C-alpha positions as CSV (number, residue, x, y, z in Angstrom):
1,M,0.2,-0.1,0.1
2,Y,1.3,3.4,-1.1
3,P,1.4,6.0,1.5
4,D,-1.8,7.7,0.2
5,G,-3.6,4.7,0.5
6,K,-3.8,3.2,-2.9
7,V,-3.0,-0.5,-3.8
8,K,-1.6,-1.4,-7.4
9,V,-3.0,-4.4,-8.6
10,Y,-1.0,-5.9,-11.4
11,I,-2.6,-8.1,-14.1
12,E,-0.2,-9.7,-16.8
13,T,-0.9,-13.0,-18.7
14,P,1.0,-13.8,-22.1
15,D,-0.6,-13.5,-25.4
16,E,-0.1,-15.4,-28.5
17,T,3.0,-13.5,-30.1
18,G,5.3,-14.1,-27.1
19,G,4.5,-10.8,-25.5
20,F,2.0,-9.8,-22.5
21,H,-1.1,-8.4,-22.1
22,D,-1.6,-6.5,-19.2
23,A,-4.3,-4.2,-17.0
24,I,-3.5,-2.1,-13.6
25,C,-6.1,-1.1,-11.2
26,W,-5.4,1.4,-8.8
27,L,-7.6,0.8,-5.4
28,P,-9.6,1.9,-3.9
29,D,-10.8,4.1,-7.0
30,Y,-10.8,1.1,-9.4
31,T,-8.9,3.4,-12.1
32,W,-7.6,1.4,-14.9
33,E,-5.1,0.9,-17.2
34,V,-5.5,-1.5,-20.0
35,H,-3.1,-2.9,-22.6
36,G,-4.4,-5.9,-24.9
37,Y,-7.5,-7.2,-23.3
38,S,-10.7,-7.5,-24.9
39,E,-13.8,-6.4,-22.8
40,S,-15.3,-9.7,-22.5
41,E,-11.5,-10.3,-20.5
42,M,-11.7,-7.1,-18.6
43,M,-15.1,-8.0,-17.5
44,Y,-13.5,-10.9,-15.8
45,F,-11.1,-9.2,-14.3
46,K,-13.1,-6.2,-13.0
47,Q,-15.7,-8.4,-11.4
48,L,-12.7,-10.6,-9.7
49,I,-11.1,-7.2,-8.4
50,R,-14.1,-5.7,-6.7
51,D,-15.1,-9.3,-5.4
52,N,-11.5,-9.3,-3.6
53,A,-10.8,-5.7,-3.2
54,H,-11.4,-6.0,0.8
55,L,-8.9,-9.0,0.8
56,I,-6.3,-7.3,-1.3
57,I,-6.3,-3.9,0.8
58,E,-6.4,-5.8,3.6
59,F,-3.4,-7.8,2.3
60,S,-1.6,-4.7,1.4
61,Q,-1.8,-3.3,4.9
62,E,0.0,-6.5,6.3
63,G,2.8,-6.9,3.7
64,G,1.2,-8.9,0.7
65,I,-0.4,-12.2,0.4
66,L,2.8,-14.5,1.8
67,N,2.8,-12.5,5.1
68,A,-0.8,-12.5,5.8
69,A,-0.8,-15.7,5.4
70,N,2.4,-16.5,7.6
71,I,4.1,-18.6,4.6
């Protein structure tokens, strides 16, 4: 989590050409930067982030998912 309370969520998947598609979501604003994903792919990712934003924000305050899970 950044000092201003924002959390950067980064999504990246390989594409067919050996590159990557990526998207960044800034929480809690839900501001998106999208590169290469279709509308239907983005609908999935947006719902995934919305359904889990409370956990993402909580884990970011605790140092990330591995710290939160004590792994």
